N, C-alpha and C positions, 0 to 999 in steps of 0.2 A: 364737860371739859374733856374735849381730847386729849389721847395719850398714847405713847407708843405704844406700849407693851403690851402685847398680845394672851387675854385672858384664856386661864385654864380651863380643860374639857370640863364642864359637869360630872358631878358624881351623878348614874342614875338616877339615887334617888330624888337628889337637885332638880333633877331634870321630869324625873313624874310628878315634882313636887307642884312644879313651875305649870305642866298642863292642865293640873289635879284643879289648880286657882283657879288658871285662867279658862276652863268649864262654868265655874260657879260667876264667871263677872263680864263675859264676851255679851255682853248690850249692845245693840245700837247697829246689828245689821251685817253683812259683807265687808263694807266700807270701814265701819267702827269695828269691826275686831279683827280686819287685817292692821288697821292704824294703829290697834294692842300690841300685838303684836309685832310689828315695825319698832317702835317705841321702847321696847322690850328686847326683842331680841338683837337690832340693828344701833338699836343708839344707847342701851344701859348694860347689856349683857356681850353684847359685843359678839353672839354663839356665830353670826354670820353678815358676811357685807353684805352690805347696796347691793355691787351688783348679781351678788347671787342672790339674794333676796329677786330684786325685781323679774330675776331668769326663772325663779319658779313661781313667780305668781305670775307673768306669761305665761306658762305652761295651762297653770291652771282653771288661767281664765278662758281658755279657749276648749278647756274642758265643758263634758257635762256635768252637772252636779254642783254642790256647795265650793266655790271655790274657793273660801275661808279655812272651810274643814277640811280642804285637801294642800293646802299652803301648808298646815301645819301637820297632813301627813306629809309631806315630802320634807321640812326641813326636821323633825323625827326622823325619817328616813336614811337620811344623808348622817344626820349626826348617830346614830346607836344601829344603823341598820331595820330589819324589818322587822322587832319587837321595838324599837324608835315609834317608826311606824306607825306599827298598833296603839300603840301606848298615845301620842300626841293624839292621832283623828279620834281613835273611842274616849278618849275622857274631853274630848272636846264636846263632844254629844252626847256620852253619862250624863253629868248632872241635869241638862236640859230636862230627857227622858225619864225621868223621878217627877223635877220638879215636873212638868206641862202633863203628866202621869196624876198627880195627887189635884190640882189646877181641875182639871178636866173632872175627875170624878168630884168635885166640889160645885160647879157647872149643872154636872147632868142631876146630883142631886139636894142642890137648893137653888138652883138657875130662876127658878120662882120667887124667891123671898127677893123683899122690895129692893134690900141693901143690893144684892148682887142685879138685881134686873138693875138698877138706878149706875152701878159702876159700867157693865157690859151698852147702855144705854149711852153716855158719855163715849165712851173709848172706838164705839165703833164708827164714828164718822172723823174718828182722830183716825181712822185705819183707812179708812176713804184718803182723807189727807196723805197719808203714807205713800200710800202704795201713787196717788198722783204725782208726788217728790219723787217718787225712786224711779219713777215715768223720763223725767226731764232730770232729774241726775242722770242714769243710764244714758236716756236722749241726745245729751249736750256732749257727752264722753263716744256714744257710741256713731253716730247721726256725725259724722265729719265733714261732708258732702251734701249735694243732690240726688246721687244715685241712691244711699242707703234711706239718703231722708223716702225718698219714691218708695223705695224696699220695705219700710215704715209702714210703711199708708197702706200699700199692696194688702200685708200682710195684718193691718187692724181693721182694711175691709172683708177680708178673707175669711176670718175667725164672727166679725159683727153681723154680717149682713147674711155671710154665705153658710155661715157654720160649718168652716172648714175643721177638723180633728188639727191639734196642734201639732203630733208628729208629722202631719204633713208638709206643715207647713212652714217646718224647719228643713225636713229634706226640701223642698223646695227653694227653701231660702241658699242653702249646702252646694247645691247644684248650682242656681244660677252664681255666688260665691267663686263657684271653680271659676267657672266658664270665663265670669266676670274680668278673673283675676290675668287671666289670658293675654287680654286686650290693654289693662288700667292697672297693676300692681296696685299703684301708690294708693286708689278708692279703698280696697282695704286692708286698714291696717290697726291693732289691737294697741290702745293703750293702759296703761298699768293705772289703779288708784293712787297709787303715793307717788310725789312730786320725784323727779331720778337728781335734783342735784343736791338735793339734801347726802354727801357724801365724803365729809368731812368728818365721821365717829370714830379713825385710829385702826387699827389693825383685831381683825375678828380673827378669832376658833378657827371657822370657814369661811378664806379668804376670796381674795378671786383671782388667787393664784395656786390655789392651794392645791393640791392633785388630786385628782376622783379617791374619795377612797373604795379599795378594791372590792366590795360589795353594793358601792352602785357603776359598778364598771359592767357595760352591754356583755349579755354573753345572752344566745341563741338559748341556751339549756334552762336558762333561768327564765328568761321571755316565756318559754317550755312550761317548764316547773310551774310560773307563778299563776298560770290559765288554766293547764288540768288543776291545780290545790282548787283555786279558788270556786272555780264551775261546780269544784267534786263538793265543795260546802254548800253551797248556794242549791245541790241538786242531794243531797242529802238533809239539809236542813228539811228545803220542799216536804221532801220524803217522809217525814217526821209529822207534818203538820194531817191529821186524821180528820180534821173540822175543814168542808166544803169553804166556807165563809175566808179560813184564811189560808188555801188552795188560793183561791180570789186575789186574798188581800196580795200574797207572795207574787204571783204572778204581775197585778197589778201594780204594784210600788217595787216589781226591778224594770215593767217599765219605764215604769215614770220617770226611775235613774237614771236613763240611757237618753232622756228626751230635755233634760233641765237646762239644757246651754242658755247664757243671763241668773243664772239663779232661782229662789223660791217665786218672786212676784213673776215670775215667766212660768212659772211650771204647776202655776196652782190653779190655768186654766182646765188645764188637763184633768186635774186631783180631781176639782171643779165637776167636770163632767164626768170622767168615773163613777166620783164615788156615791156624787148627787143623783145623776140621770142615770147612769147605766146599773149601776150595783145599790144605790138608795141603802145605801149605808147611814147618812145624814141630811140631813134640810139643807136647801142653802141658807136659812139662816142659821142654822150651827154651822156651818162651813165659813164664815163671817163673823162670829163668834170665835171658831177654833184661829182662826190670825188672830182676831184682840190681843187672847191668851198668846200664842206665838211668838206676837211683837213684847211681851209687855215678860217673855222667862228670858235665862239667856240662853245661848248656843245659835243653832246654824235654826232662818226661820224657814226653810227646808222642814223643822221640825214640826211644822205643822200640820206632816205625815200622823204624826202621834195620836196628833185628837183626831183626825180622821180615824185611826187603825182603832183605836181607844173605843168612840161612839156607835163605830160601825160595828164593833164587836157586842158590845149593850144592845145596839138595837139587833141585832140579827139573835140576842140570846144568845151566845155558845157553850156557854157553859150551864145556862138554863137562867130565868130571869129574877134569883135573890141571887147569885156572884158578879153584882155591877163590880167590884175592883179588881176583880185576878181575869175575869172574861175582858174587859177592858184595858187591863195594861197588857194581857197575853195581846189580843190587838195590839197593842202600840208597839209592845217589844218588835210583833214580825213586821212593823209598817216600816218600822225604824232599820231593825236587820236588814231589808231587801233594796232599800231604798240608799242605803250608805257601802253596803259590800262591792259594786262595783266601782265607788267612788278609790277606793282601797286598791281593787286588780287593777284601775287606769294607774295609779301613782305607782305599783312595783311593778307593773310591765313594759309601764311609759318610761317614768324615770332614766336611767341607764340610758337611752335610747336621748333623752335631752338633754341630760351632764356630756353624752358626748359629742353632741351637734352644737352647742351652744350658743345660740346667737342666730341659728336659720333652721326659725320653725316657720319651713314653707307651705306646712300643710293650716297657719293660718287664714286666710282670706276665705276660702270654703264660711270658718265660723264665725270671721267677720260681717259676713254678712250675714249669719243666724243669729247672730246676739242684735243688728237693726231689726230686724224683722222680731224679736223681742220685745220691741220698741214698743212696735203697734198691741201686739196681743196684751203688755201689761195694761196699755191705751182702753183697752178695754174689757179687760179686768177693772178697772178703774171706774168705767163704766157701770158697769155690771155693779158693783158696789154702792152706786152713789142713789144708781135707784133703786136699790132694796133699802138704803139707808133714809134719804128724801121722801120716796113712797111708799111706804111702809106695806099697804094699804094700794092695791095694783085699781089704780085708778083713781084711787082717790084722793084729798089736797096735799102736798106738802108738806113735813114737817118743817117747822123754822128753825126752829130751836133746836135739834141736829143739824141745817145749813148752816147756819150761826158759827158753832161751833165746831163745823168742818171748817169755812174761812177762815177759821181766827186760827185752827194749828196749821192748816197750809202757811197761813202769815206764819206764825209764828218758827215754821221751817225752814220756811224759802225766806224771805224781809231777814229775819232775825236771826237764824242759824240755831234756835234750841235747840237742844239733846230729845231725839225723839222718843227714850224714857220722861222726860219731864214735861214734854207734852202730852203721853199719853196718863200720869198722874195729873195733870190738871185738868185734861177732860173724864177723865173721871172722877176727879171730885165732883165738875162742873154736871156730869150726869147722876150721882149721889145727890146733891142739893135739891137739884129738879125734883128727883123722886119724895120729898122731905116738905117741900114748897107744894 
């Protein structure tokens, strides 16, 4: 119910508890996580107004990196400065790191057990359906005209037929968007996930006309300071990694963080190319299993990088064959740290500029083109998953049960709007029963 009273500013402890709780319940991918934050922060707690929330979301949508985690960091930074941004951003992913590390250890240790194998058998076609549905969902928002649709087709052909590396596709799309916007600015527009019409929630702590807090005002000294601090932290941590495998992970996942336009589904082909083909940290089958585990845990889906880091560190035996848990957790932590460090830098560096020029994001056109290209990349990922799941033996017969599970999962997502977690749970049960029978 709408109220006319401005809410009291929460204590830092109340703020901390909220983000910790969200870190454990943030299932459903970026759309679900953004919806959770919107409902709680805009409608219930009224810590931030609808327009300020959407303004922050628009900025994070055109950044590389996980938009939901960056949105959490942005709101935390607005409310409590740098410490607030760090708390909100870290707690958004920390529970997922520990949960996914434990599940990955179970997977590596007991993955051949019939029960685990059966559950994963059922989840894999569900993940394929989820990726296809993600391509549809993102495409329905991003491909608003024929120019962007053609761009998505070109991106798919480039990566599928010509094996063009994902960063080159991102660069080409950005250049296309930059010059294309000079001739038709309306062609390249970015729309947020949230319905803009829901603005009747009453006054908020950070309202439409609330002055920009002192810590959020643009100053070149702050920009330079944050850039120096962020780069120094990355260099210092990287210099502390004495193992060449961990060095490779630090470098690779930093690069991955800079090309994750369009969310986790878009960067997965790049992570696949590097983790499976270039560095051989894991196999193609393990990559699919990792995405299956990532879908079942809270936090950003890009946390699949923790699975890749865990398995890669164990595969390369960075601490010897008997230190599976230690090796894996260190690998997962390194992958997570270097994936998310740039995300914090983007918020602390760019946030003040965005607040100062609210509603005037002139650089959105090139990244709208990138988002369109990302749809084609995601379709390529769906084709890869489908071929690996439906034809587990190259050149062999179709796995018809997996095909039926995948079709059923897609219908549940698309036609009946069933939640991702419910679909995964149902498919896991079907897979388990198939092993019993």
